[in-house]
PQR file with spaces between the fields and no chain letter, atoms N, CA, C, O and H, PARSE charges and radii, in Angstrom:
ATOM       1  N    UNK     1      11.588   -3.489   -1.697 -0.4000 1.5000
ATOM       2  CA   UNK     1      10.784   -2.336   -2.024 -0.0000 2.0000
ATOM       3  C    UNK     1      11.605   -1.081   -1.761  0.5500 1.7000
ATOM       4  O    UNK     1      12.280   -0.969   -0.738 -0.5500 1.4000
ATOM       5  N    UNK     2      11.538   -0.141   -2.694 -0.4000 1.5000
ATOM       6  CA   UNK     2      12.348    1.065   -2.511 -0.0000 2.0000
ATOM       7  C    UNK     2      11.743    1.988   -1.446  0.5500 1.7000
ATOM       8  O    UNK     2      10.555    1.917   -1.133 -0.5500 1.4000
ATOM       9  H    UNK     2      10.989   -0.231   -3.525  0.4000 1.0000
ATOM      10  N    UNK     3      12.585    2.836   -0.916 -0.4000 1.5000
ATOM      11  CA   UNK     3      12.204    3.703    0.198 -0.0000 2.0000
ATOM      12  C    UNK     3      11.064    4.648   -0.175  0.5500 1.7000
ATOM      13  O    UNK     3      10.185    4.917    0.644 -0.5500 1.4000
ATOM      14  H    UNK     3      13.551    2.893   -1.170  0.4000 1.0000
ATOM      15  N    UNK     4      11.079    5.140   -1.382 -0.4000 1.5000
ATOM      16  CA   UNK     4      10.036    6.054   -1.840 -0.0000 2.0000
ATOM      17  C    UNK     4       8.660    5.392   -1.797  0.5500 1.7000
ATOM      18  O    UNK     4       7.689    6.003   -1.349 -0.5500 1.4000
ATOM      19  H    UNK     4      11.792    4.922   -2.047  0.4000 1.0000
ATOM      20  N    UNK     5       8.577    4.151   -2.261 -0.4000 1.5000
ATOM      21  CA   UNK     5       7.307    3.426   -2.245 -0.0000 2.0000
ATOM      22  C    UNK     5       6.878    3.112   -0.816  0.5500 1.7000
ATOM      23  O    UNK     5       5.699    3.239   -0.487 -0.5500 1.4000
ATOM      24  H    UNK     5       9.365    3.655   -2.624  0.4000 1.0000
ATOM      25  N    UNK     6       7.811    2.707    0.032 -0.4000 1.5000
ATOM      26  CA   UNK     6       7.489    2.459    1.449 -0.0000 2.0000
ATOM      27  C    UNK     6       6.892    3.701    2.091  0.5500 1.7000
ATOM      28  O    UNK     6       5.873    3.627    2.778 -0.5500 1.4000
ATOM      29  H    UNK     6       8.769    2.604   -0.235  0.4000 1.0000
ATOM      30  N    UNK     7       7.534    4.842    1.865 -0.4000 1.5000
ATOM      31  CA   UNK     7       7.051    6.092    2.444 -0.0000 2.0000
ATOM      32  C    UNK     7       5.667    6.452    1.918  0.5500 1.7000
ATOM      33  O    UNK     7       4.815    6.919    2.674 -0.5500 1.4000
ATOM      34  H    UNK     7       8.362    4.902    1.307  0.4000 1.0000
ATOM      35  N    UNK     8       5.443    6.235    0.628 -0.4000 1.5000
ATOM      36  CA   UNK     8       4.147    6.518    0.023 -0.0000 2.0000
ATOM      37  C    UNK     8       3.062    5.637    0.648  0.5500 1.7000
ATOM      38  O    UNK     8       1.976    6.124    0.965 -0.5500 1.4000
ATOM      39  H    UNK     8       6.135    5.855    0.014  0.4000 1.0000
ATOM      40  N    UNK     9       3.346    4.360    0.825 -0.4000 1.5000
ATOM      41  CA   UNK     9       2.377    3.439    1.420 -0.0000 2.0000
ATOM      42  C    UNK     9       2.006    3.881    2.833  0.5500 1.7000
ATOM      43  O    UNK     9       0.826    3.930    3.180 -0.5500 1.4000
ATOM      44  H    UNK     9       4.228    3.965    0.567  0.4000 1.0000
ATOM      45  N    UNK    10       2.997    4.196    3.635 -0.4000 1.5000
ATOM      46  CA   UNK    10       2.743    4.624    5.018 -0.0000 2.0000
ATOM      47  C    UNK    10       1.954    5.931    5.040  0.5500 1.7000
ATOM      48  O    UNK    10       1.029    6.077    5.839 -0.5500 1.4000
ATOM      49  H    UNK    10       3.956    4.156    3.353  0.4000 1.0000
ATOM      50  N    UNK    11       2.307    6.878    4.176 -0.4000 1.5000
ATOM      51  CA   UNK    11       1.593    8.155    4.113 -0.0000 2.0000
ATOM      52  C    UNK    11       0.135    7.958    3.727  0.5500 1.7000
ATOM      53  O    UNK    11      -0.758    8.515    4.366 -0.5500 1.4000
ATOM      54  H    UNK    11       3.058    6.759    3.528  0.4000 1.0000
ATOM      55  N    UNK    12      -0.113    7.167    2.684 -0.4000 1.5000
ATOM      56  CA   UNK    12      -1.481    6.927    2.233 -0.0000 2.0000
ATOM      57  C    UNK    12      -2.275    6.205    3.317  0.5500 1.7000
ATOM      58  O    UNK    12      -3.422    6.563    3.586 -0.5500 1.4000
ATOM      59  H    UNK    12       0.612    6.714    2.165  0.4000 1.0000
ATOM      60  N    UNK    13      -1.683    5.201    3.934 -0.4000 1.5000
ATOM      61  CA   UNK    13      -2.375    4.488    5.014 -0.0000 2.0000
ATOM      62  C    UNK    13      -2.735    5.434    6.149  0.5500 1.7000
ATOM      63  O    UNK    13      -3.858    5.400    6.652 -0.5500 1.4000
ATOM      64  H    UNK    13      -0.752    4.910    3.716  0.4000 1.0000
ATOM      65  N    UNK    14      -1.795    6.276    6.557 -0.4000 1.5000
ATOM      66  CA   UNK    14      -2.062    7.246    7.626 -0.0000 2.0000
ATOM      67  C    UNK    14      -3.203    8.187    7.253  0.5500 1.7000
ATOM      68  O    UNK    14      -4.076    8.462    8.076 -0.5500 1.4000
ATOM      69  H    UNK    14      -0.882    6.304    6.149  0.4000 1.0000
ATOM      70  N    UNK    15      -3.198    8.681    6.015 -0.4000 1.5000
ATOM      71  CA   UNK    15      -4.252    9.598    5.561 -0.0000 2.0000
ATOM      72  C    UNK    15      -5.615    8.911    5.553  0.5500 1.7000
ATOM      73  O    UNK    15      -6.605    9.481    6.011 -0.5500 1.4000
ATOM      74  H    UNK    15      -2.489    8.458    5.346  0.4000 1.0000
ATOM      75  N    UNK    16      -5.662    7.688    5.033 -0.4000 1.5000
ATOM      76  CA   UNK    16      -6.932    6.953    4.970 -0.0000 2.0000
ATOM      77  C    UNK    16      -7.457    6.639    6.378  0.5500 1.7000
ATOM      78  O    UNK    16      -8.649    6.789    6.645 -0.5500 1.4000
ATOM      79  H    UNK    16      -4.858    7.225    4.661  0.4000 1.0000
ATOM      80  N    UNK    17      -6.574    6.207    7.264 -0.4000 1.5000
ATOM      81  CA   UNK    17      -6.969    5.899    8.639 -0.0000 2.0000
ATOM      82  C    UNK    17      -7.481    7.156    9.334  0.5500 1.7000
ATOM      83  O    UNK    17      -8.492    7.117   10.035 -0.5500 1.4000
ATOM      84  H    UNK    17      -5.605    6.085    7.047  0.4000 1.0000
ATOM      85  N    UNK    18      -6.783    8.264    9.138 -0.4000 1.5000
ATOM      86  CA   UNK    18      -7.186    9.532    9.767 -0.0000 2.0000
ATOM      87  C    UNK    18      -8.553    9.988    9.263  0.5500 1.7000
ATOM      88  O    UNK    18      -9.373   10.469   10.046 -0.5500 1.4000
ATOM      89  H    UNK    18      -5.961    8.295    8.568  0.4000 1.0000
ATOM      90  N    UNK    19      -8.803    9.841    7.966 -0.4000 1.5000
ATOM      91  CA   UNK    19     -10.056   10.356    7.411 -0.0000 2.0000
ATOM      92  C    UNK    19     -11.224    9.385    7.528  0.5500 1.7000
ATOM      93  O    UNK    19     -12.375    9.818    7.592 -0.5500 1.4000
ATOM      94  H    UNK    19      -8.138    9.450    7.330  0.4000 1.0000
ATOM      95  N    UNK    20     -10.950    8.068    7.559 -0.4000 1.5000
ATOM      96  CA   UNK    20     -12.051    7.099    7.528 -0.0000 2.0000
ATOM      97  C    UNK    20     -12.049    6.105    8.692  0.5500 1.7000
ATOM      98  O    UNK    20     -12.966    5.293    8.812 -0.5500 1.4000
ATOM      99  H    UNK    20     -10.015    7.717    7.507  0.4000 1.0000
ATOM     100  N    UNK    21     -11.035    6.162    9.540 -0.4000 1.5000
ATOM     101  CA   UNK    21     -10.995    5.295   10.711 -0.0000 2.0000
ATOM     102  C    UNK    21     -10.171    4.036   10.519  0.5500 1.7000
ATOM     103  O    UNK    21      -9.721    3.731    9.414 -0.5500 1.4000
ATOM     104  H    UNK    21     -10.290    6.821    9.443  0.4000 1.0000
ATOM     105  N    UNK    22      -9.981    3.311   11.613 -0.4000 1.5000
ATOM     106  CA   UNK    22      -9.123    2.116   11.635 -0.0000 2.0000
ATOM     107  C    UNK    22      -9.639    0.969   10.777  0.5500 1.7000
ATOM     108  O    UNK    22      -8.879    0.056   10.452 -0.5500 1.4000
ATOM     109  H    UNK    22     -10.346    3.559   12.510  0.4000 1.0000
ATOM     110  N    UNK    23     -10.899    0.999   10.410 -0.4000 1.5000
ATOM     111  CA   UNK    23     -11.496   -0.108    9.672 -0.0000 2.0000
ATOM     112  C    UNK    23     -11.423    0.079    8.152  0.5500 1.7000
ATOM     113  O    UNK    23     -11.931   -0.761    7.409 -0.5500 1.4000
ATOM     114  H    UNK    23     -11.516    1.740   10.674  0.4000 1.0000
ATOM     115  N    UNK    24     -10.810    1.149    7.685 -0.4000 1.5000
ATOM     116  CA   UNK    24     -10.771    1.440    6.249 -0.0000 2.0000
ATOM     117  C    UNK    24      -9.901    0.415    5.507  0.5500 1.7000
ATOM     118  O    UNK    24      -8.823    0.040    5.966 -0.5500 1.4000
ATOM     119  H    UNK    24     -10.398    1.831    8.289  0.4000 1.0000
ATOM     120  N    UNK    25     -10.399   -0.017    4.359 -0.4000 1.5000
ATOM     121  CA   UNK    25      -9.661   -0.946    3.517 -0.0000 2.0000
ATOM     122  C    UNK    25      -9.154   -0.253    2.275  0.5500 1.7000
ATOM     123  O    UNK    25      -9.681    0.783    1.870 -0.5500 1.4000
ATOM     124  H    UNK    25     -11.275    0.288    3.986  0.4000 1.0000
ATOM     125  N    UNK    26      -8.136   -0.824    1.676 -0.4000 1.5000
ATOM     126  CA   UNK    26      -7.606   -0.292    0.429 -0.0000 2.0000
ATOM     127  C    UNK    26      -6.911   -1.387   -0.361  0.5500 1.7000
ATOM     128  O    UNK    26      -6.616   -2.459    0.166 -0.5500 1.4000
ATOM     129  H    UNK    26      -7.708   -1.666    2.005  0.4000 1.0000
ATOM     130  N    UNK    27      -6.654   -1.104   -1.630 -0.4000 1.5000
ATOM     131  CA   UNK    27      -5.897   -2.016   -2.474 -0.0000 2.0000
ATOM     132  C    UNK    27      -4.574   -1.338   -2.820  0.5500 1.7000
ATOM     133  O    UNK    27      -4.373   -0.169   -2.491 -0.5500 1.4000
ATOM     134  H    UNK    27      -6.894   -0.232   -2.058  0.4000 1.0000
ATOM     135  N    UNK    28      -3.679   -2.055   -3.476 -0.4000 1.5000
ATOM     136  CA   UNK    28      -2.395   -1.437   -3.790 -0.0000 2.0000
ATOM     137  C    UNK    28      -2.540   -0.311   -4.812  0.5500 1.7000
ATOM     138  O    UNK    28      -1.628    0.501   -4.967 -0.5500 1.4000
ATOM     139  H    UNK    28      -3.842   -3.005   -3.744  0.4000 1.0000
ATOM     140  N    UNK    29      -3.665   -0.252   -5.503 -0.4000 1.5000
ATOM     141  CA   UNK    29      -3.907    0.856   -6.433 -0.0000 2.0000
ATOM     142  C    UNK    29      -4.051    2.187   -5.705  0.5500 1.7000
ATOM     143  O    UNK    29      -3.908    3.239   -6.329 -0.5500 1.4000
ATOM     144  H    UNK    29      -4.406   -0.911   -5.378  0.4000 1.0000
ATOM     145  N    UNK    30      -4.325    2.170   -4.416 -0.4000 1.5000
ATOM     146  CA   UNK    30      -4.490    3.402   -3.641 -0.0000 2.0000
ATOM     147  C    UNK    30      -3.211    4.232   -3.602  0.5500 1.7000
ATOM     148  O    UNK    30      -3.250    5.419   -3.280 -0.5500 1.4000
ATOM     149  H    UNK    30      -4.441    1.316   -3.910  0.4000 1.0000
ATOM     150  N    UNK    31      -2.090    3.620   -3.927 -0.4000 1.5000
ATOM     151  CA   UNK    31      -0.806    4.315   -3.842 -0.0000 2.0000
ATOM     152  C    UNK    31      -0.398    4.963   -5.159  0.5500 1.7000
ATOM     153  O    UNK    31       0.721    5.458   -5.288 -0.5500 1.4000
ATOM     154  H    UNK    31      -2.058    2.656   -4.189  0.4000 1.0000
ATOM     155  N    UNK    32      -1.310    4.961   -6.144 -0.4000 1.5000
ATOM     156  CA   UNK    32      -0.992    5.454   -7.481 -0.0000 2.0000
ATOM     157  C    UNK    32      -2.091    6.358   -8.006  0.5500 1.7000
ATOM     158  O    UNK    32      -3.235    6.294   -7.557 -0.5500 1.4000
ATOM     159  H    UNK    32      -2.220    4.559   -6.038  0.4000 1.0000
ATOM     160  N    UNK    33      -1.724    7.210   -8.974 -0.4000 1.5000
ATOM     161  CA   UNK    33      -2.701    8.052   -9.658 -0.0000 2.0000
ATOM     162  C    UNK    33      -3.544    7.164  -10.568  0.5500 1.7000
ATOM     163  O    UNK    33      -3.214    5.996  -10.776 -0.5500 1.4000
ATOM     164  H    UNK    33      -0.794    7.262   -9.339  0.4000 1.0000
ATOM     165  N    UNK    34      -4.603    7.698  -11.097 -0.4000 1.5000
ATOM     166  CA   UNK    34      -5.483    6.928  -11.972 -0.0000 2.0000
ATOM     167  C    UNK    34      -4.945    6.834  -13.401  0.5500 1.7000
ATOM     168  O    UNK    34      -5.717    6.804  -14.359 -0.5500 1.4000
ATOM     169  H    UNK    34      -4.871    8.646  -10.929  0.4000 1.0000
ATOM     170  N    UNK    35      -3.655    6.787  -13.534 -0.4000 1.5000
ATOM     171  CA   UNK    35      -3.036    6.580  -14.832 -0.0000 2.0000
ATOM     172  C    UNK    35      -1.753    5.801  -14.616  0.5500 1.7000
ATOM     173  O    UNK    35      -1.148    5.863  -13.546 -0.5500 1.4000
ATOM     174  H    UNK    35      -3.028    6.811  -12.756  0.4000 1.0000
ATOM     175  N    UNK    36      -1.355    5.088  -15.609 -0.4000 1.5000
ATOM     176  CA   UNK    36      -0.182    4.222  -15.498 -0.0000 2.0000
ATOM     177  C    UNK    36       1.070    4.996  -15.917  0.5500 1.7000
ATOM     178  O    UNK    36       1.630    4.755  -16.987 -0.5500 1.4000
ATOM     179  H    UNK    36      -1.847    5.037  -16.478  0.4000 1.0000
ATOM     180  N    UNK    37       1.502    5.931  -15.062 -0.4000 1.5000
ATOM     181  CA   UNK    37       2.656    6.760  -15.391 -0.0000 2.0000
ATOM     182  C    UNK    37       3.967    6.223  -14.818  0.5500 1.7000
ATOM     183  O    UNK    37       5.034    6.779  -15.083 -0.5500 1.4000
ATOM     184  H    UNK    37       1.047    6.127  -14.193  0.4000 1.0000
ATOM     185  N    UNK    38       3.893    5.150  -14.039 -0.4000 1.5000
ATOM     186  CA   UNK    38       5.106    4.551  -13.496 -0.0000 2.0000
ATOM     187  C    UNK    38       4.899    3.037  -13.378  0.5500 1.7000
ATOM     188  O    UNK    38       4.724    2.523  -12.273 -0.5500 1.4000
ATOM     189  H    UNK    38       3.027    4.698  -13.824  0.4000 1.0000
ATOM     190  N    UNK    39       4.916    2.322  -14.504 -0.4000 1.5000
ATOM     191  CA   UNK    39       4.607    0.889  -14.484 -0.0000 2.0000
ATOM     192  C    UNK    39       5.567    0.059  -13.637  0.5500 1.7000
ATOM     193  O    UNK    39       5.160   -0.946  -13.055 -0.5500 1.4000
ATOM     194  H    UNK    39       5.058    2.739  -15.402  0.4000 1.0000
ATOM     195  N    UNK    40       6.829    0.460  -13.560 -0.4000 1.5000
ATOM     196  CA   UNK    40       7.788   -0.299  -12.757 -0.0000 2.0000
ATOM     197  C    UNK    40       7.421   -0.247  -11.273  0.5500 1.7000
ATOM     198  O    UNK    40       7.475   -1.259  -10.574 -0.5500 1.4000
ATOM     199  H    UNK    40       7.160    1.277  -14.032  0.4000 1.0000
ATOM     200  N    UNK    41       7.052    0.927  -10.812 -0.4000 1.5000
ATOM     201  CA   UNK    41       6.676    1.089   -9.408 -0.0000 2.0000
ATOM     202  C    UNK    41       5.361    0.362   -9.115  0.5500 1.7000
ATOM     203  O    UNK    41       5.203   -0.239   -8.052 -0.5500 1.4000
ATOM     204  H    UNK    41       7.008    1.749  -11.381  0.4000 1.0000
ATOM     205  N    UNK    42       4.425    0.420  -10.056 -0.4000 1.5000
ATOM     206  CA   UNK    42       3.161   -0.292   -9.902 -0.0000 2.0000
ATOM     207  C    UNK    42       3.403   -1.790   -9.788  0.5500 1.7000
ATOM     208  O    UNK    42       2.807   -2.452   -8.939 -0.5500 1.4000
ATOM     209  H    UNK    42       4.553    0.908  -10.919  0.4000 1.0000
ATOM     210  N    UNK    43       4.270   -2.327  -10.632 -0.4000 1.5000
ATOM     211  CA   UNK    43       4.569   -3.756  -10.592 -0.0000 2.0000
ATOM     212  C    UNK    43       5.317   -4.132   -9.314  0.5500 1.7000
ATOM     213  O    UNK    43       5.118   -5.222   -8.778 -0.5500 1.4000
ATOM     214  H    UNK    43       4.755   -1.789  -11.322  0.4000 1.0000
ATOM     215  N    UNK    44       6.165   -3.249   -8.829 -0.4000 1.5000
ATOM     216  CA   UNK    44       6.863   -3.486   -7.564 -0.0000 2.0000
ATOM     217  C    UNK    44       5.846   -3.611   -6.421  0.5500 1.7000
ATOM     218  O    UNK    44       5.942   -4.515   -5.591 -0.5500 1.4000
ATOM     219  H    UNK    44       6.327   -2.363   -9.265  0.4000 1.0000
ATOM     220  N    UNK    45       4.884   -2.703   -6.391 -0.4000 1.5000
ATOM     221  CA   UNK    45       3.852   -2.751   -5.351 -0.0000 2.0000
ATOM     222  C    UNK    45       2.985   -3.993   -5.500  0.5500 1.7000
ATOM     223  O    UNK    45       2.657   -4.646   -4.509 -0.5500 1.4000
ATOM     224  H    UNK    45       4.806   -1.969   -7.066  0.4000 1.0000
ATOM     225  N    UNK    46       2.611   -4.323   -6.734 -0.4000 1.5000
ATOM     226  CA   UNK    46       1.774   -5.506   -6.984 -0.0000 2.0000
ATOM     227  C    UNK    46       2.507   -6.776   -6.562  0.5500 1.7000
ATOM     228  O    UNK    46       1.913   -7.651   -5.931 -0.5500 1.4000
ATOM     229  H    UNK    46       2.877   -3.793   -7.540  0.4000 1.0000
ATOM     230  N    UNK    47       3.773   -6.886   -6.899 -0.4000 1.5000
ATOM     231  CA   UNK    47       4.558   -8.070   -6.518 -0.0000 2.0000
ATOM     232  C    UNK    47       4.633   -8.185   -4.995  0.5500 1.7000
ATOM     233  O    UNK    47       4.438   -9.267   -4.442 -0.5500 1.4000
ATOM     234  H    UNK    47       4.256   -6.175   -7.411  0.4000 1.0000
ATOM     235  N    UNK    48       4.912   -7.081   -4.325 -0.4000 1.5000
ATOM     236  CA   UNK    48       5.002   -7.089   -2.875 -0.0000 2.0000
ATOM     237  C    UNK    48       3.654   -7.490   -2.269  0.5500 1.7000
ATOM     238  O    UNK    48       3.608   -8.309   -1.351 -0.5500 1.4000
ATOM     239  H    UNK    48       5.070   -6.201   -4.775  0.4000 1.0000
ATOM     240  N    UNK    49       2.571   -6.925   -2.772 -0.4000 1.5000
ATOM     241  CA   UNK    49       1.229   -7.147   -2.238 -0.0000 2.0000
ATOM     242  C    UNK    49       0.762   -8.575   -2.498  0.5500 1.7000
ATOM     243  O    UNK    49       0.311   -9.263   -1.582 -0.5500 1.4000
ATOM     244  H    UNK    49       2.608   -6.260   -3.517  0.4000 1.0000
ATOM     245  N    UNK    50       0.872   -9.019   -3.753 -0.4000 1.5000
ATOM     246  CA   UNK    50       0.286  -10.297   -4.167 -0.0000 2.0000
ATOM     247  C    UNK    50       1.230  -11.474   -3.959  0.5500 1.7000
ATOM     248  O    UNK    50       0.855  -12.467   -3.336 -0.5500 1.4000
ATOM     249  H    UNK    50       1.239   -8.461   -4.497  0.4000 1.0000
ATOM     250  N    UNK    51       2.433  -11.371   -4.468 -0.4000 1.5000
ATOM     251  CA   UNK    51       3.348  -12.508   -4.462 -0.0000 2.0000
ATOM     252  C    UNK    51       4.052  -12.698   -3.112  0.5500 1.7000
ATOM     253  O    UNK    51       4.122  -13.815   -2.600 -0.5500 1.4000
ATOM     254  H    UNK    51       2.737  -10.564   -4.975  0.4000 1.0000
ATOM     255  N    UNK    52       4.562  -11.627   -2.549 -0.4000 1.5000
ATOM     256  CA   UNK    52       5.344  -11.748   -1.323 -0.0000 2.0000
ATOM     257  C    UNK    52       4.487  -11.877   -0.065  0.5500 1.7000
ATOM     258  O    UNK    52       4.837  -12.620    0.852 -0.5500 1.4000
ATOM     259  H    UNK    52       4.505  -10.720   -2.964  0.4000 1.0000
ATOM     260  N    UNK    53       3.373  -11.160   -0.022 -0.4000 1.5000
ATOM     261  CA   UNK    53       2.557  -11.140    1.198 -0.0000 2.0000
ATOM     262  C    UNK    53       1.224  -11.866    1.072  0.5500 1.7000
ATOM     263  O    UNK    53       0.506  -12.032    2.059 -0.5500 1.4000
ATOM     264  H    UNK    53       3.089  -10.557   -0.767  0.4000 1.0000
ATOM     265  N    UNK    54       0.892  -12.300   -0.145 -0.4000 1.5000
ATOM     266  CA   UNK    54      -0.337  -13.081   -0.381 -0.0000 2.0000
ATOM     267  C    UNK    54      -1.587  -12.383    0.173  0.5500 1.7000
ATOM     268  O    UNK    54      -2.452  -13.017    0.778 -0.5500 1.4000
ATOM     269  H    UNK    54       1.475  -12.166   -0.947  0.4000 1.0000
ATOM     270  N    UNK    55      -1.661  -11.076   -0.045 -0.4000 1.5000
ATOM     271  CA   UNK    55      -2.768  -10.289    0.470 -0.0000 2.0000
ATOM     272  C    UNK    55      -3.964  -10.352   -0.476  0.5500 1.7000
ATOM     273  O    UNK    55      -3.804  -10.561   -1.679 -0.5500 1.4000
ATOM     274  H    UNK    55      -0.958  -10.561   -0.536  0.4000 1.0000
ATOM     275  N    UNK    56      -5.157  -10.170    0.074 -0.4000 1.5000
ATOM     276  CA   UNK    56      -6.368  -10.077   -0.724 -0.0000 2.0000
ATOM     277  C    UNK    56      -6.391   -8.749   -1.463  0.5500 1.7000
ATOM     278  O    UNK    56      -5.572   -7.867   -1.206 -0.5500 1.4000
ATOM     279  H    UNK    56      -5.287   -9.999    1.051  0.4000 1.0000
ATOM     280  N    UNK    57      -7.346   -8.616   -2.390 -0.4000 1.5000
ATOM     281  CA   UNK    57      -7.424   -7.372   -3.168 -0.0000 2.0000
ATOM     282  C    UNK    57      -7.584   -6.158   -2.251  0.5500 1.7000
ATOM     283  O    UNK    57      -6.888   -5.157   -2.422 -0.5500 1.4000
ATOM     284  H    UNK    57      -8.012   -9.332   -2.599  0.4000 1.0000
ATOM     285  N    UNK    58      -8.487   -6.242   -1.290 -0.4000 1.5000
ATOM     286  CA   UNK    58      -8.658   -5.171   -0.308 -0.0000 2.0000
ATOM     287  C    UNK    58      -8.212   -5.672    1.057  0.5500 1.7000
ATOM     288  O    UNK    58      -8.567   -6.773    1.479 -0.5500 1.4000
ATOM     289  H    UNK    58      -9.052   -7.055   -1.151  0.4000 1.0000
ATOM     290  N    UNK    59      -7.430   -4.848    1.736 -0.4000 1.5000
ATOM     291  CA   UNK    59      -6.955   -5.136    3.087 -0.0000 2.0000
ATOM     292  C    UNK    59      -7.088   -3.878    3.928  0.5500 1.7000
ATOM     293  O    UNK    59      -7.163   -2.770    3.396 -0.5500 1.4000
ATOM     294  H    UNK    59      -7.142   -3.954    1.393  0.4000 1.0000
ATOM     295  N    UNK    60      -7.116   -4.051    5.217 -0.4000 1.5000
ATOM     296  CA   UNK    60      -7.193   -2.911    6.137 -0.0000 2.0000
ATOM     297  C    UNK    60      -5.904   -2.087    6.046  0.5500 1.7000
ATOM     298  O    UNK    60      -4.802   -2.636    6.036 -0.5500 1.4000
ATOM     299  H    UNK    60      -7.055   -4.950    5.649  0.4000 1.0000
ATOM     300  N    UNK    61      -6.062   -0.779    5.981 -0.4000 1.5000
ATOM     301  CA   UNK    61      -4.908    0.117    5.893 -0.0000 2.0000
ATOM     302  C    UNK    61      -3.980   -0.073    7.087  0.5500 1.7000
ATOM     303  O    UNK    61      -2.758   -0.028    6.948 -0.5500 1.4000
ATOM     304  H    UNK    61      -6.957   -0.334    5.990  0.4000 1.0000
ATOM     305  N    UNK    62      -4.567   -0.283    8.256 -0.4000 1.5000
ATOM     306  CA   UNK    62      -3.763   -0.455    9.469 -0.0000 2.0000
ATOM     307  C    UNK    62      -2.896   -1.719    9.373  0.5500 1.7000
ATOM     308  O    UNK    62      -1.772   -1.739    9.875 -0.5500 1.4000
ATOM     309  H    UNK    62      -5.560   -0.319    8.369  0.4000 1.0000
ATOM     310  N    UNK    63      -3.411   -2.761    8.737 -0.4000 1.5000
ATOM     311  CA   UNK    63      -2.656   -4.003    8.541 -0.0000 2.0000
ATOM     312  C    UNK    63      -1.501   -3.764    7.578  0.5500 1.7000
ATOM     313  O    UNK    63      -0.377   -4.193    7.838 -0.5500 1.4000
ATOM     314  H    UNK    63      -4.324   -2.746    8.330  0.4000 1.0000
ATOM     315  N    UNK    64      -1.768   -3.083    6.470 -0.4000 1.5000
ATOM     316  CA   UNK    64      -0.731   -2.810    5.473 -0.0000 2.0000
ATOM     317  C    UNK    64       0.375   -1.965    6.084  0.5500 1.7000
ATOM     318  O    UNK    64       1.557   -2.265    5.911 -0.5500 1.4000
ATOM     319  H    UNK    64      -2.681   -2.734    6.258  0.4000 1.0000
ATOM     320  N    UNK    65       0.003   -0.924    6.790 -0.4000 1.5000
ATOM     321  CA   UNK    65       0.989   -0.056    7.447 -0.0000 2.0000
ATOM     322  C    UNK    65       1.862   -0.869    8.402  0.5500 1.7000
ATOM     323  O    UNK    65       3.082   -0.709    8.428 -0.5500 1.4000
ATOM     324  H    UNK    65      -0.957   -0.681    6.930  0.4000 1.0000
ATOM     325  N    UNK    66       1.229   -1.740    9.185 -0.4000 1.5000
ATOM     326  CA   UNK    66       1.978   -2.574   10.127 -0.0000 2.0000
ATOM     327  C    UNK    66       2.963   -3.504    9.433  0.5500 1.7000
ATOM     328  O    UNK    66       4.091   -3.671    9.898 -0.5500 1.4000
ATOM     329  H    UNK    66       0.238   -1.870    9.164  0.4000 1.0000
ATOM     330  N    UNK    67       2.550   -4.106    8.332 -0.4000 1.5000
ATOM     331  CA   UNK    67       3.440   -4.999    7.577 -0.0000 2.0000
ATOM     332  C    UNK    67       4.640   -4.228    7.052  0.5500 1.7000
ATOM     333  O    UNK    67       5.778   -4.679    7.181 -0.5500 1.4000
ATOM     334  H    UNK    67       1.634   -3.971    7.955  0.4000 1.0000
ATOM     335  N    UNK    68       4.387   -3.067    6.462 -0.4000 1.5000
ATOM     336  CA   UNK    68       5.483   -2.261    5.900 -0.0000 2.0000
ATOM     337  C    UNK    68       6.452   -1.842    7.004  0.5500 1.7000
ATOM     338  O    UNK    68       7.668   -1.944    6.840 -0.5500 1.4000
ATOM     339  H    UNK    68       3.462   -2.701    6.357  0.4000 1.0000
ATOM     340  N    UNK    69       5.922   -1.378    8.110 -0.4000 1.5000
ATOM     341  CA   UNK    69       6.791   -0.924    9.204 -0.0000 2.0000
ATOM     342  C    UNK    69       7.594   -2.087    9.793  0.5500 1.7000
ATOM     343  O    UNK    69       8.744   -1.903   10.191 -0.5500 1.4000
ATOM     344  H    UNK    69       4.934   -1.295    8.243  0.4000 1.0000
ATOM     345  N    UNK    70       7.007   -3.261    9.849 -0.4000 1.5000
ATOM     346  CA   UNK    70       7.707   -4.425   10.386 -0.0000 2.0000
ATOM     347  C    UNK    70       8.785   -4.946    9.438  0.5500 1.7000
ATOM     348  O    UNK    70       9.875   -5.310    9.877 -0.5500 1.4000
ATOM     349  H    UNK    70       6.073   -3.411    9.525  0.4000 1.0000
ATOM     350  N    UNK    71       8.487   -4.981    8.156 -0.4000 1.5000
ATOM     351  CA   UNK    71       9.415   -5.533    7.168 -0.0000 2.0000
ATOM     352  C    UNK    71      10.583   -4.621    6.889  0.5500 1.7000
ATOM     353  O    UNK    71      11.670   -5.082    6.540 -0.5500 1.4000
ATOM     354  H    UNK    71       7.601   -4.685    7.799  0.4000 1.0000
ATOM     355  N    UNK    72      10.365   -3.325    7.042 -0.4000 1.5000
ATOM     356  CA   UNK    72      11.408   -2.395    6.634 -0.0000 2.0000
ATOM     357  C    UNK    72      11.760   -1.511    7.788  0.5500 1.7000
ATOM     358  O    UNK    72      12.626   -0.646    7.662 -0.5500 1.4000
ATOM     359  H    UNK    72       9.482   -2.951    7.326  0.4000 1.0000
């Protein structure tokens, strides 16, 4: 996963946790705008989320942040 996407994931997770608490869930779509303006990056996130980590559609933001920080 490229550094830009890692940073985006951590930033979004931090924002969601800060605004909604430790129990907030999200999907990998949370890291993108509501339009498909970067399909390569979207597929990179989807592959990491689904294929590499076998995550459910919605996961706790705190869990996702922890995985990213541990892996990279």
